[in-house]
Every structure is written in C-alpha cells, then in structure tokens.
N, C-alpha and C positions, 0 to 999 in steps of 0.2 A: 046151462048156465055159461057164458063165455068165461075167459080167463081172467079179464078186467075186473066182471061184477065179483067175482071168486075172490080175488086179491083184496077189493076194497071192502068185501065181509067180514074175512079175517082181520083185516088191519082193524077196522070198528071193534073187533071183538076183544082183540088183543088192548084197545085203548081202552075200554070199559072196563077190563079188570084188573089195568094194569098196576103195579105198586107207586106211589105218592113220589114225587121227585124227590131230591136231597133238601134235607131241611137243617136250619142252624144248629151245630154241636153248643151244647150247653156254657156259659161262661163260667170262670172261675170264681168264688164267692168273692164280694166286693172287698178291697182294702178297708180296715177299720177306720170311719170317718173320724176327723179330728175334736175332739170334746176338749171343753174349757174348764180343765180340772188339774191338779198338780199332779205330776208325775212322783212317784215317791222314790226318794234318793237323788243321789248325784252321780251321772255319769263323768268316770275319767276319763280324759282322752291325751294321750302322747304322741307326739308327733316327731318322728326322728328326719331333720332335714338335712343331713349331712353329707350323704352321696351326692355332691354337686357334679360329679362328674356324670355318673349316668341320669342325673335329672330326677332320682326317686325319692319321694316322699314314704316313710314307712309307718303304718302306723297303728297303734292298739289303744283299745277300748275297753274298758269294765262296766259292764251296764248292769246295775241292780234292775231285779224282775219287777213288774208291777203285780203280778197275778200267775198264778200255776198255770202250766200248759203252755203251747206253742206261741212263738211271739212273731211279730212281721216288723222287720226292721226297713227304714226308707234311706236311700240316699237323696239328697237334696235334688230337685228336677227343676223348679220355676224359681229363676234367682233374680231377687230384687235389684233393678239397676239393667237387667237385661231383657226385663219385658218379655221373656219367652222361655221354654222349657230347653233352656241351655246347659243343664246340670252334665258334666262330662263322664256318665258313666261309662263311656267305653275307654277309659283310662284306667280304671278299677281291674286290679289283679290279684291273685292269691291270696282269696278272701277264706280264711278259715275261724271255725267259731268253736268254743270250747266252754266246758263248765270243770273245775278242776282239773282232772287229768283227762276227762272225756271229751272225746272229739264229738260234736254235733254235725247231723247232717243238713244243710240247708239246701232250698229249691226256689229260682227264681219265679216270679210271678209269671204267668205265661202269658198275660196281658198287658198288665204294668211292670215293664221290665227294669225301673227302678226299685222294685219290692222284692225283699228275700224273706220267705218262709223260715223260720227255724224251729227244728224238731226239739223241745227242751223236755227232761224227764223231768219226773216229779221230785219234788223235793229241792230243785235247785233253787238258789238264793238271786244268783247273778250268772251273767255269761262275760266272757271273754273273746274280742273281737280284733282279727289280724287281717291288714291287707295292705296294699301298694298302691299308692296312687303315681302312676308313669307319668310324668309332665313330657310335654312334647320337647324333643331334643332337635327336631328340625320346623322350621317355621313351615313348611307343608303339611305338619302335623297338630297345628295350632299355636296358640300364644307361647313363646317361651317364657317361661316363669322361674329358672332356675339356670343361673349361671356359674363360671369361675369367681366371680365379683359379688353377686348378689342374689336376693331372690325374692320371691312375692309368694306368701303363704295365705291363701284362701281357704278358711276353713271347711266350707261347703263343701270343697273336694277331697277332704280328710276327716269325712266324719259320716256314721251311719246314726240313725235315732230311731226309736219308736212310734211306730205308727198308732194313731187313735188318741192323740194330744194336741193341742196347740202348740206352738214352738216357743212361744214364751212361757210355758208351763214346765218346761224340761230343762233342769239346770245339768251345764257343763262345768268339770274343773279342767280347762286346758292348759299344758305345758307342751315346750318344744326343745327339741335339741338341734345347736345349731354348729357350724363348723368353728374351730377354737379361733378366738381373736374377733369373731364378727360381733357386731352391734344389730340393735334391731330399734324398730319402732312400731306402736302399735297403739290404740286407743284404749287396748284392754288395762286394766291397772294390776300391778305385779303382787304378788303374794309367795313368798317363799323363794322357790326354784321356778314356778309357774305362775299363774295368773290367777285371780279372785273368781270363784265359782260366779257363772252368769248366766242368763237364760240363754237359750239355743237363738234364739232370732238377735239378741245382742251379740253372741257369738259371731255366727256368720257376718254381720254387719259390722265387725272389727277386725280386718285382714291386719298383716304384720307384713312389713319390709324389713330385710336383712342383708348385710354387706359389709364388705372388708372396708372401704372408704365412706365414711358416714361423718356429717355436721348438721347440727340444729341449730335453728335460728329462732329467737325468740319475736313474733310478728307483732305483739301486744304486749310491752314491756309494762311491767308494774300492775297488770290488769288482776283480777281476783280469779279469772276464768281465762288460763290461760291458753294462747293460739301456738304452735310451735309449726315451722316448717322442717321437717326432718328428710334430710338430703341423701340419697346413695348414689355413687357414681362409679363408673368405670375405673377412672382414674383419680386422683386427689385433687388435680388443679381444675379439673371440672366444677368441684365445690365451692370455687371463690367467685363472689359478687361483688361489686362495688356499691358504694353508699345510695347511690342513685337506683341501682336494681332493688335492694334491700328497702329502701323508703317506698318506693313502688309497691312493693308486696305488703308494706305494713300500711299502706294506704287502703289497699284492697279490705282489709278488715274493718278499719274504720268507714269506709264507705258503704260496705254491707249493713253495717247497724244502723248508719242513717237512713237507708232505705228500709228495713226491716223493723227496726226498733225495739231488737229483742235478739236472744240468742237462744237455742235449745240445747244446748248439751253442758256438762260441768268442764270439760276441756276439749279441745280441738287439735287433730295433728294433720297437716298436710304431710302423707307418705308419697315423697317425690323421687323418683330414679330418673336420673340423668343418663342413658346409656343407650347406645347401638347395638348392645347385646341382647339383654332382654327386651323382650317386645314391649310395645307402647301400650299405655292404658289412660282412660280417663273414666272411673268409676265411683259414685257416692256412695256417702255413708252417712250414718247421723251425727259421728262425734270424729270422723276422719274423712279422707278422701284417698284412693290409689290414683295416681298422677303419675305417669311414666311416657316422657318426651326424649328429643336426642341429646347427645352427649353434651353438645356445645351451645345449650341454653341460655348460658350467661355468657359464654364465649363467642358467640355470633349473635349476640342480641340485635342488632339492628338489621338481622337477616332472616329472623325467625319469628315476626310477628304474630303469624296464625296460630303458632304454639303457644304465645302467652295469652291466650284467652281459656285455656285450660283451668288452670287453678281458681278463676272467677267462676266458671261455670259449676266446676263441682261443689264449690264452696255455697252457691246459690242452693244448690240441691239438699243441701243441710235443712233449709227453711220448706224448700218446694220440692216432694219428693220424700222427704225423709220422715220430718215434722209433720207438714199437712198432705197427705198422699191421697190420691182419686180412689174412692171406696171401692171401685172395682179392680185396683190394684193392689188393694192390702187383702193377703189371705191367713188363713187361720194357720197354715204351715207350707213348708216349702213344696210339697207335692200336690197342693190345691193349683190348679189351672186360675191362672191370671187373666184381667180381660183390661185389654189398654185405650178403652175409650175415650178419655183424658188426658191423652201424651200432649195434645197439644197445649195444654197447661204445665203439665209435670216437667216435659222437658222442651216445648215451643216457648213458653216463658221464661224457662230458666236460660233457655240460648239468647233470650232478649236481655235480660239481668247479665248473663255473665260478659255478652259483650258490651253494656253501659258499663259496667262496673270495671272491665278493662280499661275504658277510657276515662273514667272519673277518677281511677289509682293512679295512673301515669304508666299502668303497663303496656297501655298504646297510648300513641298521641290522637288528639280530637280526629286528625287528618285520616290516621288509619282507622279511625273508629265509622267513618264517613266511607272509607273505601271498603271496609266489612260490610256495610249497609247495601253498596252498591253490589258488591258481588253475589250477595241474597235477593236483591231486586233482580238482578241481571237474571238469575238462577230461575227465578217463577214468573218473569216477564217473559222471557225470550228462550228459558234452556229448558222448560218443561211443558212441551206440547199436551203431555199425557194429563194436563188440569182440565181438559176439556172434556175427559170421561171418568175420570177417576178424584175424589172427593180427599180432602185433608183428613179428614174421619177415617176413610176406609184405609187408608194409609197407616193408621195405628193399628191394624191388624199385621204389617209386616214382619215384625222380630218373631211372629209363629209363622206366617205361612213362608216365609222366604230364609228364615231362622239365621238373617243376615248374611246369607251365601253371596256371592258374586250373581247378578242377573245382565244378560245380553244387551237390553236394552233400556237403561235407567231413566232415561228422558219420557219417553213413551209409557213405560210400567210405573213410574215412580218408586220410591223406595226412604220410606221412613220420611217422609216432606214434613211431618209435623215439627220437625224439627227448625227446619229455616223458613218454611211458609208460617209456622204458629210463631216465631218471633216478628215476621210482619206482619200477620195480625194483631201481636199485641203493640207493635210500633204504630198500628192503625189506631187501636184504642189509647193510646197514650195522647198523640197529636190530637185525637178528636177531644178528649177530656181537658187538655191545657188551651185548646180553640175556644170551646164554647165556656170555657170558667174564665176566660180573659188571663191564664196562666196562673189563676189560683189553687188550680187541683191540678193532680198528674195521675200518672199510673203507681209514682211513690205513694200515695195515697192510699190506695189499694194495695198495695203490699205492705205497708206498715198496718194497714186495719186487717187484712187476710191472714199474714204470717205473723203479726208481732202478739198475737195472743198467749197466754200463757207463758210469759216469758221464766225462762230457766227451767221449763218442762223439757224433757224429750220422750215424752208419751206421744204417740202417731194421734194426730188429730184427721180424720176423713173427712172428704169433701166432695158434692155432685155438682153437676152444671146449675143448679138452683141455687147453690150456696156461691157459687162464682158470680151469677147474674145479681144475686140480693147483696154482694159485697159493692161490685160495681155500683148499683144503683146507690147505695150508700154515700159513695164519693161523690156521682153526678148522676141526677135521674134521665133516665133515657132507654129506649127500646134496645137493651143490652142483649135480650134473648134473640132477636131478631137479628141484630148485628152479628152476633156470633154464629148464630144457626146459617145464616149467608154465607160467612166465609169458610166455615168448618165443614157443613154438611151441603153445600152447594157448589154450581162449579161456572159461576160467571162473575164472580167478585175479582175486582183488579187487586192486584198483589202492590202495585204501586200507591194505593190512596194515602198511606203515612208519609211516603216519601215526598209525594206532593202538598199535603199540607204540613210538613216540616219544613217547606221553604226550597226544597231542590228538586231537580228531575234527573232521571236516569240519562246519560249519553254514553257513547261510546267513542273513544279516540284509538289511533295507534299507539300510544305511549302506554306502557303497563304501569300500574301503580304498584308502590311498594307491597301492598298486600297480596296482589296479583303474583309477584315475582315470589313472596315469602310462600303462597301457596305451591307456585310451581317446584320450589325448593323443597318444602316439606314433603310433597308427594313425588317429587323425583320424575316430573312432567314438562313436557312444553305445552302451553296451551294455546290450539286454534278453535276452540269452541264456541266463538260468535263469529268466526270467519269461515273457515272451512268447515267446521263441526265436528271436529275431533279433538282429544288431546291424546300425544304421544309419548309414551314412556323414555324417559332418558337413556333406561337399560335396555339396549338391543334394538328400539325404535318401534316397538308395537303398539299399535292403537288401542289404547285404553278404555275410550268411549267415544262414540259416535252420537250425534245429536238427531234426533229423527226428523226427517223430511228436508236436513240438511243437504247443503251441495255435495258434501262427501256421501251421504245416506244415499241420494239419489244416482250417484255415482256407482255405488255397490262397494263402499267401503265399510268394513265389519269389524268389529271386536275383536281383537287378536290378530289381525294381519300384520305383518311386518311391513313397514315401508324401507324397502331397499334402496330404491331412487329417486331422484325429483328431476323432470324433464330431460332424464337420461343421463343425472351423476348420482354419484354415491349419495345417499341420503344423511344428511346432518342437520340437525333444529335449525343452524342460521341459515344453511340453503334452501330448507323449505320458506323459512319467514321472506327470505329475499324474494325467491319464486311468487309468493302472495304479494308482496309490494308492486313487483314488475306487472304481476296481472292486472293491475288497476288501469294500463294503458295499454297492454298487450291483450288483445282480444283471443287469442288462443288459451284453450282450458290448459290447466296444470295437470302435467302426466306424471301420475305415481306408478312406480312398478311396485307392487304387492306381493309377498310371499307368504303362504298359508299352508302349514304343512310341506309337502313336495311341490305344490303348484304355485308356478308364477304368473301373473297377469298384470296388465297395465291398464288403468283407470283413467279418465279425461274428467277433472271436476272443474266444470265450468263456473267459476266464481273469480269476480272482478272486485269484489267490495274492498279489500285490501285489509290490513290487520286490524282487528277490533277487540278492544277492552272496555271494559264496564268503568264507568266513575259517576260521581255524581256532582251537579254543577246548580251552584246556589242561582234562585230566581228571584233575580231583584225586585225589591219592593213588597216582598212577602215575607213575614214572620220565621226565624231562623231556628224554626222550634226544635229541629235535629240539634243545632248546638247547644240549647239549653239541657236538653236530655242528657248530651255525653257530656256536660262541663260536671265538675266537683261540687257535691253540695259541701255548704259550709256549717 
C-alpha cells in the first residue's frame, strides 16, 4: 500500500473515533421573572448628592427581604423615554451589602450584568446596600448631571431593586441630601425630611432638579391641578423672563388642554435647566419633564427658536407615551426588554403636536412653525436617500441597535427617523381629514378621542396598531390601516403629501430662514447640506455630516475631515459660502483642502447650484390648511 493510501486510511480511522467538537457551556439559572404581587415592606433609599466637585452620588438602601435565602438585585437597564437598554451600569462602583454587622458576598450574573446575586444567611430580615453612582465629569464620558451650580438626580441611576416583581409592586421611601442652601423641584410629594413612599415605577418617573439659582413660575394660575415651571440656572439673571415669554408658556398649557381635553396628573412640573455647564436633556415623565437647554433661552429668545419646542414636545408626552403607551413599550419592570414598533406614534405624533403647540401657544410664530415643517420636509424629501431601502418602522429599532451612538452616514443609514418622518405622516393624516370633512374634523378630534379618556387618571393605558386605526375611523371612516402601512412599512410614500395638501410646496432659496439660523446656532454648525451636501462644525471646521451621493460625497469628503482651506485660502464659514455663490457662474470646481489625522488632501467639489435652504411657499388658490393647523384654538 502506498503512503497516500496509508495516510488516508489513518485519517478516516481517526475521524471515525474522534471525540465530538465543542459544545455550548451551560447557561446560568434565569433571573426570576417579574410577578404581579406586592413586595413585602418598603425599601428605604437615601441619596447623598453633596459631592458636587467630584460628581459623586452616594447611595444607601435598606431592603426588607421577601423570603429566606439568596436574593437577586437589579440595576435598571431598559429606561422609559430612552427606548433602549441605556441604564448606566458602568458608572456604578463601591457596591457592598450587609446584614447587621456581617458583610455579604455578591456575584454579578455572568450573562445579565445588570443583576447581582447576594448570598443571604438564614434569619436575616433585611439587607443594607451601599454604592456610588460616579456621574460623568467630562462630556466625553456622557451627559454631565452635576455641576457647582445644579444637579439632575435620576433615581434609576441610584437604586437597586429585587428581581421577581413588577416595578409597580415595590414601594420605595426616597430621600436626598443636597448641598446647603440649594433648592429642588420634583413631582414627588414631600413627607418629613424625604418624600412620600411611592411604587418604584413612579419613583423612576419622578426625577429631581436642584441648584443654587432657582425660580418657580405658575403656568396655570388658580387651577385646581397646578402646573409649574421650575427653573434652575447657572446665573440668577438667566431666570428672568418678560411678560410675553411668560404668557407663551401659559398658553402652552391651555392649548394642550384644548387638544387633548383632559389631563393625567394631579400636578405637573416642567423641571427646566438653563445651563451651558450641565448637559442638555429632553425626557418625558407623567407628572413632570426633564428639560435642559442653553443658558440664554430667555435672554436670546429671538435666536433660539429650535429650543422653544422642547417643552411642548415633552409636555405632550404626558398624554402620548406616559398616559397612553404602545403595548410593546410597556414592561413589567426595568429589566424586561422593550420593543418600539409604535414609536412613530409615541414620538412621531408627539413631534407633530410639540411643534403645532409651539406655534399655537406663541412659543413660535406661525412663520417659524412653517419653517420647521420646511426643515422636516427637506430632510425626508431630499436629505434621506436611505428611504429607498429602509422603512420608518425599521428605524424604531435604532435605540437598541445603535444605542444612540454617532453613525458615519446618517442620511443613508437613517437614525430614529420615526421622529421627523413620523411627524410628516401625522401631518398627512391631519390634512387628509380636514380636506375630506370640509374642515369639520381634524387630528385634534383624534387626540381628544384617543388621549382624552379617563380624565384625571394617571394609570397607563396601552394601545396597539388596531387601536390607532379604530380611533381614526371613529373620526373619519377611511382605509387608515392601508394609509399607515404604506407610510410606516413601505418605501414609496411621498413625505410631502401633507405639505401639498396643506396648501404649500417645498422650495429652496439662497436665504436662510430664522429657523435654519437657530438650528445652526443650537448645533454650532454652518449648514451646506442642500448645496454641497455637508455641515461643518464651527469649532475647528470639522465635517459633521455628509449627504449620501451629494457633490461632497462624490468628491470624497467624509465625516470627521477638517476643512483647512477653500480655493487655497484658510477656511472660514463665510469664505466657503462665498465660494459656493461664486461657483454659480464660475464653472471651476470648489477646491477644499482637508486634513484627516496627519494626512492632507485636496478634493474638487463640482457643484454650481448656489446656496440652498428650505422654505415653504404658498400655492395660490389652494386651501391654507397648514395655517389652520398652526393657528391657536379658541
């Protein structure tokens, strides 16, 4: 037998008697699933928030035990309003557990790192838990929540809770220690040195703002259900608002009541931070909202229009998202995965009402409302080529799949477009109802019917796609299921139907609207998105976004490249604008010197269309439905 045959025979024999390949290692025991039964006793939670220099929250909990034996403690992972697994477990440190004088061993779950297994000796009635939440001290680490002037306490970052129970069945008695002389505001009701005991889901839904410079404004004087704007600022003069600004915020409350015909809180607090030091935020809650914008919100009122729809958006969420919530976004506790299939209602319709209410209340002028719609229309008509391959519905997975991290080609990849395109879907629905009913019905009627139930109750009522369709049909019979499926699941529906039916058309001119100017100021960019196809950061000249298949894209411009020179001269925003204007008659490409890392290269952008900024133009002879939508209700 030759050597080849011998080798083959040995190989076959070895294979026949070989040991099996690797097999999966056994998974650990599952974390106890939540049950809808009361947790015995009340968990005491004390947070020391006085270490404002280092940004450290120190936490102490006393947790009564529900049974003998080991327990599993959970750190909240899936947070309402974040729509994804965003709990900041990485910022927890110093975890120790005691019962009496005995220190107890704990082990992090090998699969679910948000779960801690605690070995509890027989006879123990309670355990004491201590840890620190090390909040970011630099924006590269995350949102700043504690400065020398103010702080934002989110209870989900400062609490562990027992596994095996619905969050509404676990009662917490919270308290907080603040720096001397600081004032605070929260939706929680005070009791003694702390707050009244509340279910854990209510506690997580009731953040706290505190600070040195504080002022409270009554937005519904004389009402049995008070609404306040609790303002915190870096400096006292940033808290000053004039009569017209105050009236616009008061109008917001009344215009919202006219739309929804109800309220679902016993009191409501806009927790509002005016700051350039603490990180901005816009997060909804049932009886409050966390709102954070620039320090000059009132002082530069005319320059910051884009920031002025923040409060109306988050206020709308008290009805849409908190009182009524998509069924697959409601979970038994904060460690059960959420699903966001209806975010085009939760966020998309809230985006619609947030901007409509901003215009109706006077936070915006009607023109600013039109300019905002022009911005949205341009985004999805010309700034999202990714619409040809990815549906709005699929973008509802983004808070989970991308975790709200930056992405390189947003216009092609898409990113949470259920907000802006969702707004246009609901504008489409509103104008359709108005057109077909001769102005007798509108989306206001849907909102009143759908969100106006159970006035005064703040027990969440969930909904499904079929519930949305049923309510729309109650306002006006139509193939609403087909209408919504085509726009939410499909890839061909025009984003401009509501604009056209509303009596306007999308157009571009070389003049920036006030809204575009405010957007540039807020984002600290110079906008060439609908001309060259880029936006450029004002701080350093780095390219912040590149439109897929735009002139800049085709020439090889990428996100993160720094624009060093324009046509051989050092870059300045106005210099690039002048070059774009000149290229309308000069057929030579615009030369951009780019620096990326330590590599320099020159690209030629062959564009000759001039500056282009979106506007809405009135179409003569058509009903001005957009004007009616943006006008205050009497």
